[in-house]
Phi, psi and omega in degrees: 000135183277178178302128182255222186304328179302312180295321181298318180293321178295326183278335186070037185268357179295142183306325180295331179287329180283333182234072186295145174244148181276059175235115189241148173289167183299323182300318180291319180297322180292324178297316179298321180296322179297317179299318183292338182289341181294127181296321181294325175297315181298321178297321180294321178296318179297321179295321179293323181292324183276350182286165181292131183291160177241168185286322186275113182299321181295319180295320179294317178297319179296319183297317181293319179294321178299318180291327181291316187263354186292334185234065183293143177294143182268152176249123181305123181083355177077203182233148177244127181247133175208100188220132179221144174215148179220143179217158172234155174229127181287140174257121181307137182301325181295326180292318178293319181295326184265005182295148176295161179305141179059031176233044176280178182297319179298318177297325180294313184289351178257007181301146173297155187301319185288351179261004183276132189258345178293327173261166179280109185298334180292343181269358182257123180240126177282122181251348176192176179298117178074011181234135185224150174250131179245120182247121184279349185081170182290135179222145175256117179242112188056238182260006181255147175245114184233162174230094179292133177225129179234147176247127185237144171249129180260121181244114179296144174232174182298325186244015180163239179198162173245136178246115187249124178286119177270335180180149178220144181213147173254107177287139182272098184293317183296326180295333177297327181273319188263338185079002181257112182284135177281125178290335176293311179295320178298319178294320179297318179295329177296326176283317185298333182295341181257009182273134171240145183210137178227133178240112177261118182245130185212158173265124186227167174282140180268174180293332179284153184298124177066013182274166179233147180222161171257129179248140180225125175235127177247128175247124180240133183208170177159155171245118191246130178240359180225156172075185185296332178295320177294323182288336187292326189089146187301314184298314182290322180295315180297321179296319180294313181292326177297317177298318179300313181295318178297329182281316190270319187300316178299318178296319183294319179296325176299321177291324177299315180299319180292321180291321178299320182300319179292314182295318182295327182268355179083013179291153175294129182254121178222179180295129182278148174291136185240126170269103189299319181298316180294315180298315180300320179295320179293320180294316178294327177295323178298323178296338179262005177094002179270110188261151177295161177303134178084352180260135180220150176284146182238149179296136178290132177263116179280139182278000000 
């Protein structure tokens, strides 16, 4: 089984991440407010506003943002993150019954990473037995240009597999051209080095008689003493990550079910056409508890 939602989150490949909208959950808004409370941050913003303007709006926005986020207020002891969410998606019985030999749901969730179609398989590189590097490619998010890269270890289990994040980094694409390192990206990487993430994907029985479902549970944790995760505070950080998982996981499982249907029948699997507006709406709806058809929340299983 290839990198699933864990890789996707590490890569930032969801359409909503490529086309961000300025609609934030309460946790994120509170985090932004906390940053703005810092007197030194306010002084930096005023200095940026009073400075001589430049021609490039992106460069000016980036410069001000760098000054705003470069000196985040510290939280004594840092922040502790412990957040888990789990969902299932039902697979129609007809699809399982008509599947080609050796193409059941269990075989699907055990596919090697490079054969996984929800993600771009060309971005998955096997670096060792059971270990893969996932590169999302260069992406522009607001005024920053980043290249998210994650390293995953895939561990087979009786009913599927576990995908464990070994490390994640945001490469500074713009710095390669300009030689100017972004303090924001540097701060994010300081936080990411302490992030742990596990995605357990399994084939399970669904609520319907004799039905089968795909279950996905993501556990995100870490103790952060550097960067924006440390500055956020435990309560706000957990609230923000919980919202992200509630928003993205239901949509992702819906994509898994569609991909399994193609794989089980032997159809050619390629990149699906995406209506960005529709996807963004579905992801935001997930954050509000409105789930796609066939998707249900599952009790978190503690290790």
